[in-house]
ROPALUM-280370 format. One line per field, with one value per atom (N, C-alpha, C): residue number from 0; residue in three letters; chain; atom name; x, y, z. Coordinates in nm, 2 decimals, padded with zeros to 4 digits. Atoms other than C-alpha are relative to their C-alpha. Layout:
% ROPALUM-280370
seq: (NUM; ...)
type: (ALA; ...)
mol: (A; ...)
atom: (CA; ...)
east: (X; ...)
north: (Y; ...)
up: (Z; ...)
***
This chain:
% ROPALUM-280370
seq: (0; 0; 0; 1; 1; 1; 2; 2; 2; 3; 3; 3; 4; 4; 4; 5; 5; 5; 6; 6; 6; 7; 7; 7; 8; 8; 8; 9; 9; 9; 10; 10; 10; 11; 11; 11; 12; 12; 12; 13; 13; 13; 14; 14; 14; 15; 15; 15; 16; 16; 16; 17; 17; 17; 18; 18; 18; 19; 19; 19; 20; 20; 20; 21; 21; 21; 22; 22; 22; 23; 23; 23; 24; 24; 24; 25; 25; 25; 26; 26; 26; 27; 27; 27; 28; 28; 28; 29; 29; 29; 30; 30; 30; 31; 31; 31; 32; 32; 32; 33; 33; 33; 34; 34; 34; 35; 35; 35; 36; 36; 36; 37; 37; 37; 38; 38; 38; 39; 39; 39; 40; 40; 40; 41; 41; 41; 42; 42; 42; 43; 43; 43; 44; 44; 44; 45; 45; 45; 46; 46; 46; 47; 47; 47; 48; 48; 48; 49; 49; 49; 50; 50; 50; 51; 51; 51; 52; 52; 52; 53; 53; 53; 54; 54; 54; 55; 55; 55; 56; 56; 56; 57; 57; 57; 58; 58; 58; 59; 59; 59; 60; 60; 60; 61; 61; 61; 62; 62; 62; 63; 63; 63; 64; 64; 64; 65; 65; 65; 66; 66; 66; 67; 67; 67; 68; 68; 68; 69; 69; 69; 70; 70; 70; 71; 71; 71; 72; 72; 72; 73; 73; 73; 74; 74; 74; 75; 75; 75; 76; 76; 76; 77; 77; 77; 78; 78; 78; 79; 79; 79; 80; 80; 80; 81; 81; 81; 82; 82; 82; 83; 83; 83; 84; 84; 84; 85; 85; 85; 86; 86; 86; 87; 87; 87; 88; 88; 88; 89; 89; 89; 90; 90; 90; 91; 91; 91; 92; 92; 92; 93; 93; 93; 94; 94; 94; 95; 95; 95; 96; 96; 96; 97; 97; 97; 98; 98; 98; 99; 99; 99; 100; 100; 100; 101; 101; 101; 102; 102; 102; 103; 103; 103; 104; 104; 104; 105; 105; 105; 106; 106; 106; 107; 107; 107; 108; 108; 108; 109; 109; 109; 110; 110; 110; 111; 111; 111; 112; 112; 112; 113; 113; 113; 114; 114; 114; 115; 115; 115; 116; 116; 116; 117; 117; 117; 118; 118; 118; 119; 119; 119; 120; 120; 120; 121; 121; 121; 122; 122; 122; 123; 123; 123; 124; 124; 124; 125; 125; 125; 126; 126; 126; 127; 127; 127; 128; 128; 128; 129; 129; 129; 130; 130; 130; 131; 131; 131; 132; 132; 132; 133; 133; 133; 134; 134; 134; 135; 135; 135; 136; 136; 136; 137; 137; 137; 138; 138; 138; 139; 139; 139; 140; 140; 140; 141; 141; 141; 142; 142; 142; 143; 143; 143; 144; 144; 144)
type: (MET; MET; MET; GLU; GLU; GLU; ILE; ILE; ILE; LEU; LEU; LEU; ILE; ILE; ILE; SER; SER; SER; ALA; ALA; ALA; MET; MET; MET; ILE; ILE; ILE; TRP; TRP; TRP; ILE; ILE; ILE; GLY; GLY; GLY; LYS; LYS; LYS; ILE; ILE; ILE; LEU; LEU; LEU; ILE; ILE; ILE; ALA; ALA; ALA; VAL; VAL; VAL; ILE; ILE; ILE; ALA; ALA; ALA; LEU; LEU; LEU; ILE; ILE; ILE; GLY; GLY; GLY; GLY; GLY; GLY; ALA; ALA; ALA; LEU; LEU; LEU; ALA; ALA; ALA; ALA; ALA; ALA; TRP; TRP; TRP; LEU; LEU; LEU; ALA; ALA; ALA; TRP; TRP; TRP; ALA; ALA; ALA; ALA; ALA; ALA; LEU; LEU; LEU; ALA; ALA; ALA; ARG; ARG; ARG; ALA; ALA; ALA; THR; THR; THR; VAL; VAL; VAL; LYS; LYS; LYS; ARG; ARG; ARG; GLU; GLU; GLU; PRO; PRO; PRO; ILE; ILE; ILE; GLU; GLU; GLU; TYR; TYR; TYR; TYR; TYR; TYR; LEU; LEU; LEU; SER; SER; SER; TRP; TRP; TRP; ASP; ASP; ASP; GLY; GLY; GLY; TYR; TYR; TYR; SER; SER; SER; HIS; HIS; HIS; PRO; PRO; PRO; ILE; ILE; ILE; SER; SER; SER; LEU; LEU; LEU; TYR; TYR; TYR; HIS; HIS; HIS; LYS; LYS; LYS; ILE; ILE; ILE; SER; SER; SER; LYS; LYS; LYS; GLU; GLU; GLU; GLU; GLU; GLU; ALA; ALA; ALA; ASP; ASP; ASP; ALA; ALA; ALA; LEU; LEU; LEU; HIS; HIS; HIS; ALA; ALA; ALA; GLU; GLU; GLU; GLY; GLY; GLY; SER; SER; SER; VAL; VAL; VAL; TYR; TYR; TYR; LEU; LEU; LEU; ILE; ILE; ILE; GLY; GLY; GLY; HIS; HIS; HIS; TYR; TYR; TYR; ASP; ASP; ASP; GLY; GLY; GLY; ARG; ARG; ARG; LYS; LYS; LYS; LEU; LEU; LEU; THR; THR; THR; ARG; ARG; ARG; VAL; VAL; VAL; THR; THR; THR; LYS; LYS; LYS; MET; MET; MET; LEU; LEU; LEU; LYS; LYS; LYS; GLY; GLY; GLY; ALA; ALA; ALA; VAL; VAL; VAL; PHE; PHE; PHE; PHE; PHE; PHE; ASP; ASP; ASP; PHE; PHE; PHE; GLU; GLU; GLU; TYR; TYR; TYR; THR; THR; THR; TYR; TYR; TYR; TYR; TYR; TYR; PRO; PRO; PRO; HIS; HIS; HIS; GLY; GLY; GLY; ALA; ALA; ALA; ARG; ARG; ARG; LYS; LYS; LYS; ARG; ARG; ARG; VAL; VAL; VAL; LYS; LYS; LYS; THR; THR; THR; THR; THR; THR; ASN; ASN; ASN; ALA; ALA; ALA; GLN; GLN; GLN; GLY; GLY; GLY; VAL; VAL; VAL; VAL; VAL; VAL; LYS; LYS; LYS; VAL; VAL; VAL; ARG; ARG; ARG; GLU; GLU; GLU; TYR; TYR; TYR; ASP; ASP; ASP; LEU; LEU; LEU; TRP; TRP; TRP; GLY; GLY; GLY; ARG; ARG; ARG; GLY; GLY; GLY; ARG; ARG; ARG; PRO; PRO; PRO; ASP; ASP; ASP; GLY; GLY; GLY; PRO; PRO; PRO; GLY; GLY; GLY; PHE; PHE; PHE; TRP; TRP; TRP)
mol: (A; A; A; A; A; A; A; A; A; A; A; A; A; A; A; A; A; A; A; A; A; A; A; A; A; A; A; A; A; A; A; A; A; A; A; A; A; A; A; A; A; A; A; A; A; A; A; A; A; A; A; A; A; A; A; A; A; A; A; A; A; A; A; A; A; A; A; A; A; A; A; A; A; A; A; A; A; A; A; A; A; A; A; A; A; A; A; A; A; A; A; A; A; A; A; A; A; A; A; A; A; A; A; A; A; A; A; A; A; A; A; A; A; A; A; A; A; A; A; A; A; A; A; A; A; A; A; A; A; A; A; A; A; A; A; A; A; A; A; A; A; A; A; A; A; A; A; A; A; A; A; A; A; A; A; A; A; A; A; A; A; A; A; A; A; A; A; A; A; A; A; A; A; A; A; A; A; A; A; A; A; A; A; A; A; A; A; A; A; A; A; A; A; A; A; A; A; A; A; A; A; A; A; A; A; A; A; A; A; A; A; A; A; A; A; A; A; A; A; A; A; A; A; A; A; A; A; A; A; A; A; A; A; A; A; A; A; A; A; A; A; A; A; A; A; A; A; A; A; A; A; A; A; A; A; A; A; A; A; A; A; A; A; A; A; A; A; A; A; A; A; A; A; A; A; A; A; A; A; A; A; A; A; A; A; A; A; A; A; A; A; A; A; A; A; A; A; A; A; A; A; A; A; A; A; A; A; A; A; A; A; A; A; A; A; A; A; A; A; A; A; A; A; A; A; A; A; A; A; A; A; A; A; A; A; A; A; A; A; A; A; A; A; A; A; A; A; A; A; A; A; A; A; A; A; A; A; A; A; A; A; A; A; A; A; A; A; A; A; A; A; A; A; A; A; A; A; A; A; A; A; A; A; A; A; A; A; A; A; A; A; A; A; A; A; A; A; A; A; A; A; A; A; A; A; A; A; A; A; A; A; A; A; A; A; A; A; A; A; A; A; A; A; A; A; A; A; A; A; A; A; A; A; A; A)
atom: (N; CA; C; N; CA; C; N; CA; C; N; CA; C; N; CA; C; N; CA; C; N; CA; C; N; CA; C; N; CA; C; N; CA; C; N; CA; C; N; CA; C; N; CA; C; N; CA; C; N; CA; C; N; CA; C; N; CA; C; N; CA; C; N; CA; C; N; CA; C; N; CA; C; N; CA; C; N; CA; C; N; CA; C; N; CA; C; N; CA; C; N; CA; C; N; CA; C; N; CA; C; N; CA; C; N; CA; C; N; CA; C; N; CA; C; N; CA; C; N; CA; C; N; CA; C; N; CA; C; N; CA; C; N; CA; C; N; CA; C; N; CA; C; N; CA; C; N; CA; C; N; CA; C; N; CA; C; N; CA; C; N; CA; C; N; CA; C; N; CA; C; N; CA; C; N; CA; C; N; CA; C; N; CA; C; N; CA; C; N; CA; C; N; CA; C; N; CA; C; N; CA; C; N; CA; C; N; CA; C; N; CA; C; N; CA; C; N; CA; C; N; CA; C; N; CA; C; N; CA; C; N; CA; C; N; CA; C; N; CA; C; N; CA; C; N; CA; C; N; CA; C; N; CA; C; N; CA; C; N; CA; C; N; CA; C; N; CA; C; N; CA; C; N; CA; C; N; CA; C; N; CA; C; N; CA; C; N; CA; C; N; CA; C; N; CA; C; N; CA; C; N; CA; C; N; CA; C; N; CA; C; N; CA; C; N; CA; C; N; CA; C; N; CA; C; N; CA; C; N; CA; C; N; CA; C; N; CA; C; N; CA; C; N; CA; C; N; CA; C; N; CA; C; N; CA; C; N; CA; C; N; CA; C; N; CA; C; N; CA; C; N; CA; C; N; CA; C; N; CA; C; N; CA; C; N; CA; C; N; CA; C; N; CA; C; N; CA; C; N; CA; C; N; CA; C; N; CA; C; N; CA; C; N; CA; C; N; CA; C; N; CA; C; N; CA; C; N; CA; C; N; CA; C; N; CA; C; N; CA; C; N; CA; C; N; CA; C; N; CA; C; N; CA; C; N; CA; C; N; CA; C; N; CA; C; N; CA; C; N; CA; C; N; CA; C; N; CA; C; N; CA; C; N; CA; C; N; CA; C; N; CA; C; N; CA; C; N; CA; C; N; CA; C; N; CA; C)
east: (-00.03; 06.53; 00.06; -00.05; 06.58; 00.14; -00.13; 06.89; 00.10; -00.08; 07.03; 00.03; -00.01; 06.97; 00.09; -00.08; 07.12; 00.15; -00.14; 07.43; 00.06; -00.06; 07.48; 00.03; -00.02; 07.45; 00.13; -00.11; 07.70; 00.13; -00.12; 07.95; 00.03; -00.03; 07.91; 00.07; -00.07; 08.00; 00.14; -00.13; 08.30; 00.09; -00.07; 08.41; 00.04; -00.02; 08.37; 00.11; -00.10; 08.57; 00.14; -00.13; 08.85; 00.06; -00.05; 08.87; 00.04; -00.03; 08.87; 00.14; -00.12; 09.15; 00.12; -00.11; 09.36; 00.03; -00.02; 09.30; 00.07; -00.06; 09.40; 00.15; -00.14; 09.72; 00.08; -00.07; 09.81; 00.03; -00.02; 09.76; 00.11; -00.10; 09.97; 00.14; -00.13; 10.25; 00.05; -00.04; 10.25; 00.04; -00.04; 10.26; 00.13; -00.13; 10.55; 00.11; -00.10; 10.74; 00.03; -00.02; 10.69; 00.08; -00.07; 10.80; 00.15; -00.14; 11.11; 00.08; -00.08; 11.21; 00.03; -00.01; 11.15; 00.11; -00.10; 11.38; 00.14; -00.13; 11.67; 00.10; -00.10; 11.99; 00.07; -00.06; 12.13; 00.13; -00.12; 12.48; -00.02; 00.02; 12.52; 00.00; -00.01; 12.61; 00.00; 00.01; 12.50; -00.01; 00.00; 12.53; -00.09; 00.10; 12.27; 00.01; 00.01; 12.21; -00.13; 00.13; 11.84; -00.09; 00.10; 11.55; -00.14; 00.13; 11.18; -00.10; 00.11; 10.87; 00.01; 00.01; 10.76; -00.06; 00.04; 10.68; 00.12; -00.12; 10.92; -00.03; -00.14; 11.12; -00.01; -00.01; 11.21; 00.05; -00.05; 11.29; 00.13; -00.13; 11.65; 00.01; -00.02; 11.73; 00.12; -00.11; 12.00; 00.13; -00.11; 12.26; 00.14; -00.14; 12.63; 00.10; -00.11; 12.96; 00.06; -00.07; 13.16; 00.10; -00.10; 13.42; -00.08; 00.08; 13.15; -00.05; 00.04; 13.02; 00.12; -00.11; 13.37; 00.04; -00.02; 13.41; -00.10; 00.10; 13.08; 00.03; -00.04; 13.19; 00.11; -00.11; 13.51; -00.05; 00.05; 13.31; -00.10; 00.10; 13.06; -00.14; 00.13; 12.78; -00.09; 00.10; 12.47; 00.01; 00.02; 12.46; -00.06; 00.07; 12.29; 00.07; -00.06; 12.43; -00.12; 00.11; 12.18; 00.07; -00.05; 12.25; -00.12; 00.10; 12.07; 00.03; -00.01; 12.01; -00.08; 00.07; 11.93; -00.06; 00.06; 11.67; -00.07; 00.06; 11.55; 00.09; -00.08; 11.67; -00.01; -00.01; 11.79; 00.04; -00.05; 11.95; 00.03; -00.03; 11.98; 00.06; -00.06; 12.22; 00.02; -00.02; 12.21; 00.11; -00.12; 12.54; -00.02; 00.00; 12.56; 00.11; -00.12; 12.87; 00.09; -00.09; 13.06; -00.05; 00.06; 12.82; -00.13; 00.13; 12.51; -00.11; 00.11; 12.20; -00.12; 00.10; 11.96; 00.04; -00.03; 11.98; -00.13; 00.12; 11.69; 00.05; -00.03; 11.72; -00.14; 00.13; 11.45; 00.01; 00.01; 11.35; -00.14; 00.12; 11.09; -00.05; 00.06; 10.86; 00.05; -00.05; 10.96; -00.08; 00.08; 10.68; 00.03; -00.05; 10.84; -00.06; 00.05; 10.62; 00.09; -00.09; 10.80; -00.05; 00.03; 10.81; 00.04; -00.05; 11.01; 00.09; -00.09; 11.18; 00.06; -00.07; 11.44; 00.06; -00.06; 11.51; 00.08; -00.09; 11.79; 00.02; -00.02; 11.81; 00.14; -00.13; 12.11; 00.04; -00.03; 12.08; 00.01; -00.02; 12.09; -00.13; 00.13; 11.72; -00.05; 00.04; 11.60; -00.15; 00.14; 11.24; -00.01; 00.03; 11.11; -00.14; 00.14; 10.80; -00.02; 00.03; 10.65; -00.12; 00.11; 10.42; -00.06; 00.07; 10.16; 00.04; -00.03; 10.18; -00.02; 00.03; 10.04; 00.08; -00.08; 10.30; -00.06; 00.06; 10.06; 00.05; -00.05; 10.18; -00.10; 00.09; 10.04; -00.04; 00.04; 09.84; 00.07; -00.08; 10.05; 00.14; -00.14; 10.37; 00.04; -00.04; 10.58; -00.03; 00.01; 10.56; 00.11; -00.10; 10.80; 00.14; -00.14; 11.11; 00.00)
north: (-00.14; 07.31; 00.08; -00.07; 07.43; -00.04; 00.05; 07.21; 00.07; -00.07; 07.37; 00.14; -00.14; 07.72; 00.01; 00.00; 07.65; -00.04; 00.04; 07.48; 00.12; -00.11; 07.79; 00.11; -00.10; 08.02; -00.04; 00.05; 07.80; 00.02; -00.02; 07.81; 00.15; -00.15; 08.19; 00.05; -00.03; 08.22; -00.04; 00.06; 08.00; 00.09; -00.08; 08.21; 00.14; -00.13; 08.54; -00.02; 00.02; 08.39; -00.02; 00.02; 08.28; 00.13; -00.13; 08.62; 00.09; -00.08; 08.79; -00.05; 00.05; 08.56; 00.04; -00.04; 08.63; 00.15; -00.14; 09.00; 00.04; -00.02; 08.99; -00.04; 00.05; 08.79; 00.10; -00.10; 09.04; 00.13; -00.12; 09.34; -00.02; 00.02; 09.18; -00.01; 00.01; 09.10; 00.14; -00.14; 09.46; 00.08; -00.07; 09.60; -00.05; 00.05; 09.37; 00.05; -00.05; 09.47; 00.14; -00.15; 09.84; 00.02; -00.01; 09.79; -00.04; 00.05; 09.59; 00.10; -00.10; 09.86; 00.12; -00.11; 10.13; -00.02; 00.03; 09.96; -00.04; 00.03; 09.89; 00.11; -00.10; 10.06; 00.03; -00.06; 10.28; 00.06; -00.08; 10.40; 00.14; -00.13; 10.77; 00.00; 00.02; 10.66; -00.15; 00.14; 10.34; -00.01; 00.02; 10.20; -00.11; 00.09; 10.02; -00.02; 00.03; 09.86; 00.04; -00.02; 09.93; 00.09; -00.08; 10.15; -00.03; 00.04; 10.11; 00.12; -00.09; 10.33; 00.14; -00.13; 10.66; 00.10; -00.10; 10.84; 00.02; -00.04; 11.01; -00.02; 00.04; 10.91; -00.14; 00.12; 10.63; -00.11; 00.11; 10.28; -00.05; 00.06; 10.16; -00.14; 00.14; 09.79; -00.06; 00.08; 09.54; 00.08; -00.07; 09.70; -00.06; 00.04; 09.68; 00.07; -00.07; 09.77; 00.12; -00.11; 10.08; -00.05; 00.05; 09.87; -00.05; 00.04; 09.72; 00.12; -00.12; 10.07; 00.06; -00.06; 10.19; -00.08; 00.09; 09.89; 00.04; -00.04; 09.98; 00.14; -00.13; 10.34; -00.01; 00.02; 10.24; -00.06; 00.06; 10.03; 00.09; -00.09; 10.31; -00.06; 00.06; 10.09; 00.08; -00.07; 10.21; -00.05; 00.03; 10.23; 00.13; -00.12; 10.46; 00.02; -00.04; 10.64; 00.06; -00.05; 10.68; 00.07; -00.07; 10.94; 00.00; 00.01; 10.89; 00.08; -00.07; 11.09; -00.09; 00.10; 10.82; -00.10; 00.09; 10.61; 00.07; -00.08; 10.89; 00.02; -00.03; 10.90; 00.15; -00.14; 11.25; 00.04; -00.03; 11.22; -00.13; 00.11; 10.98; 00.05; -00.04; 11.01; -00.13; 00.12; 10.77; 00.04; -00.02; 10.74; -00.09; 00.08; 10.62; 00.05; -00.04; 10.62; 00.10; -00.09; 10.80; 00.14; -00.14; 11.10; -00.02; 00.00; 11.19; -00.01; 00.01; 11.07; 00.07; -00.08; 11.21; 00.01; -00.03; 11.35; 00.05; -00.04; 11.37; 00.04; -00.05; 11.57; 00.01; 00.01; 11.51; 00.08; -00.06; 11.72; -00.05; 00.05; 11.61; 00.10; -00.07; 11.77; -00.07; 00.07; 11.70; -00.13; 00.12; 11.44; -00.11; 00.10; 11.25; 00.00; -00.01; 11.33; 00.07; -00.07; 11.44; 00.14; -00.14; 11.81; 00.06; -00.06; 11.89; -00.10; 00.08; 11.71; 00.09; -00.07; 11.87; -00.10; 00.09; 11.68; 00.07; -00.05; 11.74; -00.12; 00.11; 11.54; 00.02; 00.01; 11.46; 00.13; -00.12; 11.79; 00.12; -00.11; 11.99; 00.07; -00.06; 12.08; -00.03; 00.01; 12.14; 00.02; -00.02; 12.10; -00.03; 00.01; 12.14; -00.03; 00.03; 11.98; 00.01; -00.02; 12.09; -00.09; 00.09; 11.87; 00.06; -00.06; 11.96; -00.08; 00.07; 11.85; -00.15; 00.14; 11.51; -00.07; 00.06; 11.45; -00.02; 00.01; 11.50; 00.11; -00.09; 11.67; 00.11; -00.12; 12.02; -00.01; 00.01; 12.03; 00.08; -00.09; 12.31; -00.04; 00.05; 12.11; -00.07; 00.07; 11.95; -00.15; 00.14; 11.58; -00.07; 00.08; 11.31; 00.06; -00.05; 11.46; 00.15)
up: (00.04; 08.76; 00.12; -00.12; 09.12; 00.03; -00.02; 09.15; -00.09; 00.10; 08.83; 00.04; -00.04; 08.96; 00.13; -00.12; 09.30; -00.03; 00.04; 09.13; -00.06; 00.07; 08.91; 00.11; -00.11; 09.22; 00.08; -00.07; 09.40; -00.08; 00.09; 09.10; 00.00; 00.01; 09.08; 00.13; -00.13; 09.45; 00.01; 00.01; 09.40; -00.09; 00.09; 09.10; 00.06; -00.07; 09.30; 00.11; -00.11; 09.59; -00.06; 00.07; 09.35; -00.05; 00.05; 09.19; 00.11; -00.12; 09.53; 00.05; -00.05; 09.64; -00.09; 00.09; 09.33; 00.01; -00.02; 09.37; 00.13; -00.13; 09.73; 00.00; 00.01; 09.65; -00.08; 00.09; 09.37; 00.08; -00.08; 09.60; 00.11; -00.10; 09.88; -00.07; 00.07; 09.63; -00.04; 00.04; 09.49; 00.12; -00.13; 09.85; 00.05; -00.04; 09.94; -00.09; 00.10; 09.62; 00.02; -00.02; 09.69; 00.14; -00.12; 10.05; -00.01; 00.02; 09.94; -00.07; 00.07; 09.70; 00.09; -00.09; 09.96; 00.11; -00.11; 10.22; -00.05; 00.05; 09.99; 00.03; -00.03; 10.11; -00.13; 00.12; 09.84; 00.03; 00.00; 09.78; -00.06; 00.07; 09.68; -00.15; 00.14; 09.33; -00.03; 00.05; 09.16; -00.15; 00.14; 08.81; -00.04; 00.04; 08.61; -00.15; 00.14; 08.27; -00.06; 00.06; 08.23; 00.09; -00.07; 08.33; -00.06; 00.04; 08.31; 00.04; -00.03; 08.30; -00.07; 00.06; 08.15; 00.09; -00.10; 08.47; 00.09; -00.08; 08.70; 00.15; 00.04; 08.89; -00.07; 00.07; 08.65; 00.10; -00.08; 08.79; -00.07; 00.05; 08.75; 00.05; -00.04; 08.75; -00.08; 00.04; 08.67; 00.04; -00.06; 08.90; -00.04; 00.04; 08.79; 00.09; -00.08; 08.95; -00.08; 00.07; 08.87; -00.11; 00.09; 08.70; -00.13; 00.12; 08.47; -00.08; 00.06; 08.40; -00.08; 00.07; 08.31; -00.13; 00.12; 08.07; -00.11; 00.09; 07.91; -00.07; 00.05; 07.88; -00.11; 00.09; 07.71; -00.14; 00.12; 07.46; -00.07; 00.06; 07.40; 00.02; -00.02; 07.53; 00.10; -00.08; 07.72; 00.15; -00.14; 08.10; 00.07; -00.07; 08.36; 00.13; -00.13; 08.66; 00.09; -00.09; 08.95; 00.13; -00.12; 09.23; 00.10; -00.11; 09.56; 00.12; -00.13; 09.87; 00.10; -00.08; 10.12; -00.10; 00.09; 09.94; -00.12; 00.10; 09.71; -00.12; 00.12; 09.35; -00.04; 00.03; 09.28; -00.14; 00.14; 08.94; -00.07; 00.08; 08.66; -00.13; 00.12; 08.37; -00.08; 00.09; 08.07; -00.09; 00.08; 07.89; -00.12; 00.12; 07.53; -00.09; 00.09; 07.31; 00.07; -00.07; 07.58; 00.03; -00.02; 07.59; 00.07; -00.07; 07.79; -00.10; 00.09; 07.62; 00.06; -00.07; 07.88; 00.15; -00.14; 08.23; 00.07; -00.07; 08.48; 00.15; -00.14; 08.81; 00.07; -00.08; 09.08; 00.13; -00.14; 09.38; 00.06; -00.07; 09.64; 00.11; -00.11; 09.89; 00.13; -00.13; 10.26; 00.03; -00.03; 10.28; -00.10; 00.09; 09.99; -00.14; 00.14; 09.69; -00.09; 00.10; 09.37; -00.01; 00.01; 09.34; -00.14; 00.12; 09.03; -00.07; 00.08; 08.74; -00.11; 00.11; 08.52; -00.09; 00.10; 08.20; -00.10; 00.10; 07.96; -00.10; 00.10; 07.63; -00.06; 00.06; 07.42; -00.08; 00.07; 07.23; 00.10; -00.10; 07.56; 00.02; -00.02; 07.55; 00.14; -00.14; 07.91; 00.01; -00.04; 08.03; 00.14; -00.15; 08.38; 00.02; -00.03; 08.51; 00.15; -00.14; 08.84; 00.04; -00.06; 09.06; 00.12; -00.12; 09.32; 00.12; -00.12; 09.68; 00.01; 00.00; 09.60; -00.11; 00.10; 09.33; -00.14; 00.13; 09.04; -00.09; 00.09; 08.73; -00.03; 00.03; 08.65; -00.14; 00.14; 08.33; -00.10; 00.09; 08.18; -00.02; 00.01; 08.22; -00.13; 00.12; 07.95; 00.02; -00.01; 07.87; 00.07; -00.07; 07.98; -00.02; 00.03; 07.81; 00.01)
***
């Protein structure tokens, strides 16, 4: 019986070590990915096919050339225009069928946290959301759009 108990304790310790190892590897990978995104050199205007996330600022991905964006515009297909100030995304415009589908304008505090988001939808409805010094949305602010 004692052998069974000590074997179970040993197996439990191994499982805890494996979980800790996986958690550490995941945390390291997420930190590396965040650092890689933060150090990417940005052009003042870039074009993309996709965006991700329902928090601001959104994440743009699948970068394309201006020529590809112009061709998509001529077809009436979707693409996004990202405006950058250094590494900070300051504006995103989503184009669909040759017209603005949405437009997001971002301002930041000097230390880098988001300060304000102005969203405009396809119908021209404008909403402004303010954030505190830590980049947290104020409870009285509008939702994503």
